[in-house]
Structures are given as structure tokens and as C-alpha cells.
C-alpha positions in Angstrom: 0.0 0.0 0.0 2.9 2.4 0.8 4.3 1.9 -2.7 0.9 2.8 -4.3 0.7 5.9 -2.1 4.2 7.1 -3.0 3.6 6.5 -6.7 0.3 8.3 -6.5 1.9 11.4 -4.8 4.6 11.6 -7.5 2.2 11.1 -10.5 -1.5 11.3 -10.3 -2.4 13.7 -7.5 -0.6 17.0 -7.0 -3.8 18.6 -5.8 -4.8 17.1 -2.4 -8.4 18.3 -2.5 -9.3 15.8 -5.2 -9.6 13.1 -2.6 -13.1 14.1 -1.7 -14.2 13.9 -5.4 -12.7 10.4 -5.7 -14.5 9.1 -2.6 -17.8 10.6 -3.7 -17.4 9.1 -7.2 -16.8 5.7 -5.7 -19.9 6.1 -3.5 -21.9 7.1 -6.5 -20.8 4.0 -8.4 -21.9 1.9 -5.4 -25.3 3.6 -5.5 -25.7 3.0 -9.2 -25.0 -0.7 -8.8 -27.6 -0.8 -6.0 -30.1 0.9 -8.2 -29.4 -1.6 -11.0 -30.1 -4.5 -8.6 -33.2 -2.8 -7.4 -34.6 -2.3 -10.9 -33.8 -5.9 -11.9 -35.5 -7.3 -8.8 -32.2 -8.6 -7.3 -32.9 -6.8 -4.0 -36.0 -5.4 -2.2 -34.4 -2.4 -0.6 -36.4 0.8 -1.5 -34.8 3.4 0.8 -33.5 6.6 -0.7 -30.0 6.2 -2.2 -27.7 8.9 -0.7 -24.2 10.0 0.1 -23.5 11.6 3.5 -20.6 13.7 4.7 -20.0 14.0 8.4 -17.2 16.2 9.7 -16.3 15.5 13.4 -14.0 18.2 14.6 -13.6 16.8 18.1 -12.2 13.5 16.7 -10.5 15.1 13.7 -12.4 12.7 11.4 -14.4 13.0 8.2 -17.0 10.3 7.4 -18.1 9.5 3.9 -21.1 7.3 4.0 -23.3 5.7 1.3 -26.0 3.1 1.3 -25.0 1.6 -2.0 -24.1 -2.0 -2.9 -21.4 -2.4 -0.3 -18.2 -4.5 -0.4 -17.4 -8.1 0.4 -14.3 -9.2 2.3 -12.7 -10.1 -1.0 -13.5 -6.6 -2.4 -11.8 -5.0 0.6 -8.7 -7.1 0.1 -8.3 -7.0 -3.7 -10.6 -4.4 -5.3 -10.0 -1.0 -3.7 -9.1 1.3 -6.6 -6.4 3.9 -6.8 -8.9 6.7 -6.3 -9.5 5.5 -2.8 -5.8 5.8 -1.8 -6.0 9.5 -2.6 -7.5 9.8 0.9 -4.0 9.3 2.4 -3.1 12.7 0.9 -5.0 14.3 3.8 -5.4 11.4 6.3 -2.9 9.6 8.4 -5.2 6.7 9.0 -8.3 5.3 7.2 -10.9 2.8 8.2 -13.6 1.3 6.0 -16.7 -0.4 7.3 -18.8 -2.2 4.7 -21.6 -4.7 4.2 -22.8 -6.4 1.1 -26.3 -7.9 1.4 -26.2 -10.8 4.0 -22.5 -11.7 3.6 -21.4 -10.1 6.9 -20.0 -6.7 7.8 -16.2 -6.2 7.6 -13.7 -3.5 8.7 -10.6 -2.5 6.6 -8.0 -0.7 8.7 -4.8 0.9 7.5 -1.7 0.2 9.6 1.3 2.5 10.4 3.7 0.3 8.4 1.7 0.9 5.2 -0.2 -2.5 5.3 -3.8 -3.1 6.2 -5.9 -5.7 8.1 -9.5 -6.9 7.4 -11.6 -8.2 10.2 -15.2 -9.2 10.6 -17.2 -6.5 12.5 -19.0 -8.5 15.2 -19.7 -5.8 17.7 -21.1 -2.8 15.7 -24.7 -2.2 14.9 -25.4 -3.8 11.5 -27.0 -1.9 8.6 -28.9 -3.4 5.6 -25.9 -2.6 3.3 -23.5 0.2 2.4 -20.0 1.6 3.2 -18.6 4.0 5.8 -15.2 5.5 5.3 -13.5 7.2 8.3 -10.6 9.5 7.5 -8.4 10.5 10.5 -7.1 13.8 9.2 -3.6 15.0 9.6 -3.1 18.0 11.8 -2.3 20.2 8.9 -5.4 19.1 6.9 -8.1 20.0 9.3 -9.5 22.6 6.9 -11.5 19.7 5.3 -13.7 19.6 8.4 -15.0 23.1 7.7 -18.5 23.3 6.1 -17.5 26.0 3.7 -14.5 24.0 2.5 -16.6 20.9 1.9 -19.3 22.8 0.1 -16.8 24.5 -2.1 -15.2 21.2 -3.1 -18.6 19.5 -3.8 -19.7 22.5 -5.9 -16.3 22.5 -7.7 -16.0 18.8 -8.5 -19.3 17.0 -7.9 -22.2 18.9 -9.4 -22.8 16.2 -12.0 -23.4 13.6 -9.3 -27.1 12.5 -9.7 -27.5 11.2 -6.1 -28.1 13.6 -3.2 -25.1 14.5 -1.2 -26.0 15.4 2.4 -23.7 17.4 4.7 -24.1 17.2 8.5 -24.4 20.6 10.0 -25.0 21.9 13.5 -26.5 25.1 12.0 -29.6 23.5 10.4 -32.8 22.4 12.0 -32.6 18.7 11.0 -28.8 18.8 10.8 -28.7 17.6 7.2 -28.5 19.8 4.1 -28.3 18.8 0.4 -25.2 20.5 -1.0 -25.1 19.4 -4.6 -28.6 20.2 -6.0 -30.1 23.5 -4.7 -29.0 25.9 -2.0 -31.5 26.9 0.6 -32.2 30.3 -0.9 -32.8 28.7 -4.3 -35.3 26.3 -2.8 -37.3 29.2 -1.5 -37.6 30.5 -5.0 -41.0 29.6 -6.5 -39.8 28.7 -9.9 -37.0 26.5 -8.6 -39.4 24.8 -6.2 -41.8 24.1 -9.1 -38.9 22.5 -11.0 -38.2 20.3 -8.0 -41.8 19.3 -7.9 -41.8 18.3 -11.6 -38.5 16.5 -11.3 -38.7 12.8 -12.0 -36.5 10.7 -9.6 -33.6 9.1 -11.3 -34.8 5.6 -10.4 -38.1 6.2 -12.1 -36.4 7.7 -15.2 -34.1 4.7 -15.5 -37.0 2.3 -15.1 -38.9 4.1 -17.9 -36.0 4.4 -20.3 -34.7 0.8 -20.1 -38.2 -0.5 -20.9 -38.6 1.6 -24.1 -38.2 0.1 -27.5 -34.8 0.8 -29.0 -36.5 2.9 -31.8 -38.0 5.3 -29.2 -34.8 5.4 -27.2 -32.8 6.4 -30.3 -35.3 9.2 -31.1 -35.4 10.5 -27.6 -31.6 10.8 -27.6 -32.0 13.9 -29.8 -34.1 15.6 -27.0 -31.7 15.1 -24.1 -27.9 14.9 -24.3 -27.7 12.6 -21.3 -30.2 10.2 -22.9 -28.1 10.2 -26.1 -25.1 8.9 -24.0 -27.0 6.2 -22.2 -25.4 3.4 -24.1 -22.0 4.6 -22.8 -23.2 3.8 -19.3 -22.4 0.1 -18.7 -25.0 -0.3 -16.0 -27.8 1.1 -18.3 -26.6 -1.2 -21.1 -26.7 -4.3 -18.8 -30.2 -3.4 -17.7 -31.3 -2.7 -21.3 -29.9 -6.0 -22.4 -31.9 -7.8 -19.7 -35.1 -6.2 -20.8 -34.5 -6.6 -24.5 -33.7 -10.3 -24.1 -36.6 -11.1 -21.7 -39.1 -9.0 -23.7 -42.0 -11.3 -24.8 -42.9 -11.4 -28.5 -45.9 -13.4 -29.6 -43.9 -14.5 -32.6 -42.3 -17.1 -30.3 -45.5 -18.4 -28.7 -45.9 -22.2 -29.0 -42.9 -22.7 -31.3 -40.7 -25.7 -32.0 -37.4 -25.8 -33.8 -36.6 -27.7 -37.0 -33.0 -28.5 -37.7 -32.0 -29.5 -41.2 -28.8 -31.4 -41.3 -27.1 -33.0 -44.3 -24.6 -35.8 -44.6 -22.5 -35.6 -47.7 -22.1 -39.1 -49.2 -20.7 -38.0 -52.6 -20.2 -34.7 -54.4 -23.7 -35.0 -55.8 -25.5 -36.9 -53.0 -26.5 -34.8 -50.0 -28.6 -36.8 -47.5 -30.8 -34.4 -45.5 -32.1 -35.2 -42.0 -34.7 -33.3 -40.1 -35.0 -33.1 -36.3 -37.7 -31.4 -34.3 -36.7 -29.7 -31.0 -39.6 -29.1 -28.6 -40.2 -28.5 -24.9 -39.8 -25.5 -22.7 -36.0 -25.5 -23.2 -36.2 -27.4 -26.6 -34.7 -30.4 -24.8 -36.9 -33.0 -26.6 -35.4 -34.2 -29.9 -37.4 -36.2 -32.5 -36.5 -37.1 -36.0 -38.9 -35.9 -38.7 -40.0 -37.9 -41.7 -40.2 -35.8 -44.8 -41.6 -36.5 -48.3 -38.5 -36.6 -50.5 -39.6 -35.5 -54.0 -36.5 -37.1 -55.6 -36.9 -40.8 -55.5 -33.7 -42.7 -55.5 -31.3 -39.9 -54.5 -31.0 -37.2 -51.8 -31.5 -33.6 -52.8 -29.4 -30.6 -51.9 -31.8 -28.2 -50.2 -32.0 -24.5 -49.6 -34.7 -23.1 -47.3 -36.1 -19.6 -47.9 -36.2 -18.0 -44.5 -35.4 -19.0 -40.9 -39.1 -19.6 -39.9 -42.2 -21.2 -41.1 -44.9 -18.9 -42.5 -48.2 -19.9 -40.8 -46.8 -23.4 -40.5 -45.5 -23.7 -44.1 -41.9 -24.1 -45.2 -40.5 -23.2 -48.6 -37.3 -24.9 -50.0 -35.5 -25.1 -53.3 -33.8 -28.3 -54.8 -30.8 -27.7 -56.9 -30.9 -31.0 -58.9 -34.3 -30.3 -60.5 -34.4 -26.5 -60.1 -37.8 -26.8 -58.4 -39.4 -25.0 -55.4 -41.6 -26.7 -52.9 -44.0 -25.7 -50.1 -44.1 -28.2 -47.2 -46.4 -28.4 -44.2 -44.6 -30.8 -41.7 -47.7 -31.1 -39.6 -50.0 -32.4 -42.3 -47.2 -33.8 -44.5 -48.5 -32.0 -47.5 -45.9 -31.1 -50.2 -46.7 -28.8 -53.1 -44.4 -28.2 -56.0 -44.4 -24.7 -57.4 -44.7 -24.7 -61.2 -41.7 -23.5 -63.2 -41.9 -20.0 -64.6 -42.1 -20.0 -68.4 -39.9 -16.9 -68.4 -41.0 -16.1 -71.9 -38.9 -12.9 -71.9 -35.7 -15.0 -71.7 -34.3 -16.8 -74.8 -34.3 -20.5 -74.4 -30.6 -20.8 -75.1 -29.6 -18.0 -72.6 -27.5 -18.7 -69.6 -29.2 -17.3 -66.4 -28.6 -17.5 -62.7 -31.8 -17.8 -60.6 -31.6 -16.8 -56.9 -34.6 -17.4 -54.6 -34.8 -14.5 -52.1 -37.8 -14.9 -49.9 -41.1 -16.6 -49.0 -43.8 -14.8 -47.1 -47.4 -14.0 -46.5 -49.5 -11.2 -48.0 -52.1 -10.4 -45.3 -54.1 -8.1 -47.6 -54.7 -10.7 -50.3 -54.5 -13.7 -48.0 -51.8 -15.1 -50.2 -48.4 -16.7 -50.0 -45.6 -15.5 -52.3 -42.1 -16.4 -53.4 -39.7 -13.8 -54.8 -36.7 -14.5 -56.9 -34.1 -12.8 -59.2 -33.2 -13.9 -62.7 -29.7 -12.7 -63.6 -28.0 -13.0 -67.1 -24.6 -14.7 -67.1 -21.7 -14.6 -69.5 -22.2 -16.5 -72.8 -20.8 -20.1 -72.7 -20.7 -21.1 -76.4 -19.3 -24.6 -75.7 -22.5 -25.4 -73.8 -24.7 -23.8 -76.4 -25.5 -20.7 -74.4 -25.6 -17.4 -76.2 -25.1 -14.0 -74.8 -28.3 -12.6 -73.5 -28.5 -8.8 -73.8 -31.0 -8.2 -71.0 -30.9 -6.7 -67.5 -31.6 -8.5 -64.3 -35.3 -9.0 -63.5 -37.4 -10.1 -60.6 -40.3 -12.5 -60.5 -42.9 -13.2 -57.9 -45.0 -16.4 -57.4 -48.6 -16.4 -56.0 -50.1 -19.5 -54.4 -53.6 -18.2 -55.1 -53.0 -17.8 -58.8 -50.5 -20.7 -58.9 -48.4 -18.6 -61.3 -45.3 -16.4 -61.7 -45.3 -12.8 -63.0 -42.6 -10.3 -63.6 -42.2 -7.5 -61.0 -42.0 -3.9 -62.4 -39.1 -3.0 -60.1 -35.3 -3.4 -60.1 -33.9 -4.1 -56.7 -30.4 -3.0 -56.2 -28.0 -4.1 -54.9 -28.2 -7.7 -56.2 -25.2 -9.9 -55.5 -26.1 -12.6 -53.1 -24.8 -15.7 -51.3 -22.6 -16.9 -48.5 -19.7 -17.1 -50.9 -19.6 -13.3 -50.6 -19.4 -13.5 -46.8 -23.1 -12.8 -46.2 -25.8 -15.2 -45.1 -29.3 -15.2 -43.7 -32.9 -14.6 -44.9 -36.1 -14.3 -42.9 -39.7 -13.3 -43.1 -41.3 -11.2 -40.3 -44.5 -9.2 -40.1 -45.3 -9.0 -43.8 -41.7 -8.4 -45.1 -38.9 -10.6 -46.4 -35.4 -9.5 -45.5 -32.1 -10.6 -47.0 -28.5 -9.3 -47.4 -26.7 -8.6 -50.7 -24.0 -6.5 -52.2 -24.0 -4.3 -55.3 -22.4 -6.0 -58.3 -19.0 -4.5 -58.8 -19.0 -2.6 -55.6 -15.6 -3.1 -53.9 -16.6 -1.6 -50.6 -17.5 -5.1 -49.5 -20.1 -3.7 -47.1 -23.4 -5.5 -47.6 -26.8 -3.9 -47.8 -30.1 -5.0 -46.2 -33.0 -5.4 -48.6 -36.5 -5.5 -47.1 -39.4 -6.5 -49.5 -43.0 -5.8 -48.5 -45.1 -8.8 -49.7 -48.3 -6.7 -49.4 -47.6 -3.8 -51.7 -44.5 -5.3 -53.4 -42.2 -2.4 -52.6 -38.8 -2.5 -51.1 -36.3 -0.7 -48.8 -32.5 -0.8 -48.8 -30.6 -0.1 -45.6 -26.7 0.2 -45.6 -25.1 -1.9 -42.8 -22.6 -0.6 -40.2 -19.0 -1.6 -39.8 -19.1 -2.8 -36.2 -15.8 -4.5 -36.0 -12.8 -2.5 -34.7 -10.4 -1.7 -37.5 -7.5 -2.6 -35.2 -8.6 -6.2 -34.9 -5.6 -7.1 -37.0 -2.6 -5.5 -38.5 -3.8 -5.6 -42.1 -7.6 -5.1 -41.9 -9.3 -6.3 -45.1 -13.0 -6.0 -45.6 -12.9 -9.0 -47.8 -12.5 -11.2 -44.7 -15.6 -9.9 -43.1 -18.6 -12.2 -42.5 -22.2 -11.1 -41.9 -25.2 -13.0 -40.7 -28.7 -11.6 -40.8 -31.3 -13.0 -38.3 -34.3 -12.2 -36.2 -33.5 -11.6 -32.5 -36.5 -11.3 -30.2 -38.6 -9.7 -32.9 -35.9 -7.3 -34.1 -33.8 -7.2 -37.2 -30.3 -8.2 -36.1 -26.9 -8.2 -37.9 -24.1 -10.3 -36.6 -20.6 -9.7 -37.9 -17.2 -11.2 -37.4 -13.7 -11.1 -39.1 -12.0 -14.0 -40.7 -11.6 -16.9 -38.3 -11.9 -14.6 -35.3 -14.5 -15.9 -32.8 -15.6 -12.6 -31.4 -19.1 -11.7 -32.8 -20.8 -8.3 -32.8 -24.6 -7.9 -32.9 -26.3 -4.7 -34.0 -30.1 -4.1 -34.0 -31.9 -2.0 -36.7 -34.7 0.3 -35.5 -35.8 2.0 -38.8 -35.6 0.6 -42.3 -33.7 2.8 -44.8 -31.7 4.6 -42.1 -28.1 3.4 -41.5 -27.7 5.6 -38.5 -30.5 3.7 -36.6 -28.3 0.5 -36.3 -27.2 0.1 -32.6 -24.4 -2.2 -31.6 -26.0 -4.0 -28.6 -24.0 -7.1 -27.9 -20.4 -8.3 -28.2 -19.9 -12.0 -27.8 -16.4 -12.4 -26.4 -13.9 -14.6 -28.1 -14.8 -18.3 -27.6 -12.4 -20.9 -28.9 -15.2 -23.5 -29.6 -17.8 -21.6 -31.6 -17.4 -21.0 -35.3 -20.6 -20.4 -37.2 -24.0 -19.1 -36.1 -27.0 -21.2 -37.3 -30.0 -19.3 -35.9 -31.7 -17.7 -32.9 -34.7 -18.3 -30.8 -36.5 -16.4 -28.0 -34.9 -15.2 -24.7 -31.6 -14.4 -26.4 -30.4 -17.9 -27.3 -28.2 -18.2 -30.4 -27.4 -21.6 -32.0 -23.7 -22.1 -33.0 -21.8 -24.9 -34.6 -18.5 -25.7 -32.9 -15.1 -26.6 -34.4 -15.8 -30.3 -33.9 -19.2 -30.1 -35.5 -21.3 -30.1 -32.4 -24.2 -27.7 -31.7 -24.4 -25.4 -28.7 -26.8 -22.7 -27.4 -25.1 -19.4 -26.5 -27.1 -17.4 -23.9 -26.7 -13.7 -24.5 -27.8 -12.9 -20.9 -25.4 -15.1 -19.0 -22.8 -15.8 -21.8 -23.1 -19.5 -20.9 -22.7 -22.2 -23.6 -25.0 -25.3 -23.5 -24.4 -28.3 -25.7 -27.4 -29.7 -27.8 -27.8 -33.4 -27.2 -27.8 -34.3 -30.9 -25.2 -36.2 -33.0 -24.4 -34.2 -36.1 -23.6 -35.8 -39.5 -21.4 -33.6 -41.6 -23.0 -30.2 -41.8 -25.8 -28.2 -40.3 -27.8 -26.7 -43.1 -30.2 -24.4 -41.2 -32.4 -23.8 -38.2 -36.1 -23.0 -38.6 -38.5 -21.6 -36.1 -41.7 -23.6 -36.6 -45.3 -23.3 -35.6 -47.8 -26.0 -36.2 -50.7 -25.3 -38.6 -53.3 -27.8 -39.9 -54.3 -25.7 -42.9 -53.9 -27.5 -46.2 -51.9 -25.6 -48.8 -54.4 -26.6 -51.5 -57.1 -24.8 -49.5 -55.2 -21.5 -50.1 -55.1 -22.2 -53.9 -58.8 -22.9 -54.0 
């Protein structure tokens, strides 16, 4: 301790009066932590949170008291910060009495030789929680027992402290006066008194703000500077995370999870397997039978979206270039007819990408959207050059036909080979990631297509990864994953083979500035690829050895899924049972 003190005197603190600011800031942090526990239901204490300063001239001591979170024995031994040691600039001896919840009350006492001892306080009157620091002032530092000096220091250094700071005084009726909000003469002023009457307590303000939707919180940030800086407050972020993750969304009511796995027998033979995960914690695992439309071989599948749409799944088979609608509950399988694409020459080489499957609530119809992209001429295969721009088609279940859309959605380069992955349908809109053809910025764009009015929005994505993550940062090594997280559009990004993942949430379509980086998943050596997400902030990852694990965003714990994996996990689908026949929609 003496080494810390000597170093502190030579470097950090040339101004002795800063000691009081440091002790008050520490007390404020303890109160903030107590408020966090109160708002999250971790404690039931509802007394006013305060800081009290008690000068005792007869004993030459100054007390700094708070009823915050308190400290454990281990905290007193290992976690006293440098700011606390500034008290030795004015004190020859310091005692700390602290109590954390029901873990016992302990006393930390400095010793003349520069060491300290920590003992259990078995004689003193116990308090619910909090900390009392007793400074035995040096004879030449007794000025810090004067009311005027204390008030001056608080006004000079602590006016931004949001908790009330009370000073004990013999000159006031109840002996306590607030010295960091309003002086007595200001309180007597009618306008100031009215402001006090209208002032919302900080606890109530916090409780309101953390429960607001992210969209509202972002907008309110323009009204109040302190609100705009809320996401720089670690305690607020923790509390907001808790509310965001635990927020109920009806989208997840009565859901199961379908996992599509594939075992690669040969280069052209991909054996898919389907498993249904059910139960409160999705602990029940059952294998699903599915009607394979290709008899005698196993198809390579691609599902459109990460959830069923009213119980219906849509997938594409590469071998026969066909699209199917499947209801796992009824077992019904419907093949979507091929588009005649009469506006494309028969010998043209085209690339078709299926972008989304969703529901049109206005027409009570199910639709599939895809792009048709001309490719380079390949004479040896009989393909000629097709001088035509990219086009988009949409299929309607009700009409059982395709038609050309009168729009051109840009950007339009798709696929995980470009480092981007993820499609989903939610609340009438299909969302997917893509890049502009020829754009070397490498940053993807979010495309959101409204199934009801057949219009679209594009939203640029943020660069959430620190540029100093490696010596030679290259956007070409970025990977992005789009998914739905508790009813919000979420973008997960990572770099190369790094296993730190960053998650941002979008609050308004078309506005890049409304992305908010909300979670950082610390580097974990086992997880490699995100598969999907379910309610309550659980994300499914595949590990280096091919296993599946759930990552809990609230606790950062990893739980293994009791399922033997073949070679590759194709996708995860949020599934809701529905007994409606697909043919009933067509009719």
C-alpha cells in the first residue's frame, strides 16, 4: 500500500483536494450498482439512495457514508481502486466499514507500516448494506472539516453527481442539508421549487428508459444529451440487455425448432435429415419424416427464411431446379410450377436466386420472390449472350403462377460465398443481405421487400468490427449473418476466423444511423458459425468439432445440444404447427 501511495503522490495527485471527489465518485458507483439490482429485482431495498458527509472536529475525522451496494471481504482485500488511496493525501489513517447484502460486515484498517488488516465486525450495529469510510485527518489538513471548504469542493467537483449529497451541520434544523442540487435560498424561489416538484426521480427515469423500444430510445436521444449517452453507461446497457432479451414477443408463442442437417455421401449426393426440437427448453429431440420428391437420390436443399410462415416451409432443390411448399404437420408437399420466363431466350445462360417466402395479409396469399440474372455467354454449352438486364419475379399461391415485377432491386449480388448469409420473413416483409455488383466496398446492404404492396427498402449496414482487430484489416475477410432476434432485425458480424461476434439491431428501415451495436460475444475458442436464434436471447452455434451449442446472451453460458451431427448443419427454422392445407389456399 505504501508503494501505491508514494507513486500516487509523484504522479496522479498533485492537488490534495481531489480526494473528496474520488471518494464521492466511488460512493456514486456503489449507489448505481444498488439501483441496478433494485430495478432488476435482485434486492428489495427501497430506501432513498444517498451520500452523507459527516465532519467531526472533536475527533479530527471526516466520514463519507453511502447506502450503496457495499463491499465483500474479498472486495476490501483485492478491489480497492487507486482513487480510494487519494484519501491518504489528507489522512494519516483510514478505516472502512462495509456490508454487502447478507455476507457479513467487515472492517478494513490501515496500519502505520503501510499495510492493512481486514476483520469481521461482530460488535457494531449492522446496517442493511453500504459503506462508511472514516478519515483520520492529519493535523495540517483540518480545513477539510469546515462546512465552507466541503461545500466548495462539492460545488467544484461533484455537481454532476445525480444522487443527493448530504452534509451534517449543527446550523440546520434537522442537521442535514443537500449541497449538490439546490441551496437553501434557491429552494425558497417559487420557480425552482416548481422544477423540483416536476423532477422525476432518477430511479423512475431509468426504469422508464430501459423498458422503451430501441427505436423510441434512439429518437429521444435527440431531445436530451444525457439520454443520447445512455449506451455509454455500462449499468444502463446491462439493464437494457436484460429487458431486451426477456421481452416477450408473440412470434415465439408455441414454437418448435426444426434443424435441417445434411450428410455428404458424394459430391452430388446430399442426404438431408430433419429433427424437431420441442419443450420449454427445446430439450426434446425427435427425427422428422419428410416426403423426398426425388426418388432414389438425396436432394441438396436451400430453405427460404429462418421460420415457417403460418406453418408452411419453402425450399429449393438444386438438382431439378424446383421450389416446394411443405407443411410438416400435415405432411403435404406442393411443387411450385416452373416459370415460363418467356422474356428470356431458351438458349440463354441465367442464374436464378430465390430470395424470400412470405405472406400477403391483404390478399391472404403466400408468395415467393426470386431474381433472374443473365450470365456470360458459354458457347461450348450452347448458351448465347443474352443482352438483358436482371429481372425479378414473384409467385402467388392463389393464382399458382409467376409474374414479372415492375421493379429493379439494387444491390443484387447474393450468397454466403460473398461472406453474407441469412434470410427471414417477419411481419409482412422478407429480409435478405446482398451486395452491389461491382462494388468493392465489401459492405453488404439489407433489402426489405414488402409482400403486401410489393415495394422494397434498402438499408446500408454498419462496420461494427474495430479496424485494429488485426494489423492488415481487409473488408474482404468480413462475414455477416442476418437473423431475427426477439422480434428485431439483427446483424451479426465477425472477421476472418476470429470468434468474437458483434450484434447490431436496426430500428428503422432505410436509415443506416439507426443501427445500434447492442451485444459483443467475447472470443470463444469453440464456436465458429451461427446457425440461428430463438427467443430469450439464445443463439445456436456450430463448434469446431461439428457439435451444436446454445449461446445465452444474458449469461454468456454455452450449453451443448444433445444431438449427433452428421457432416454439416444446413439451417435452423422456427416452426409453428398449422393444420391448414396448402391446396385450400389455392382454391
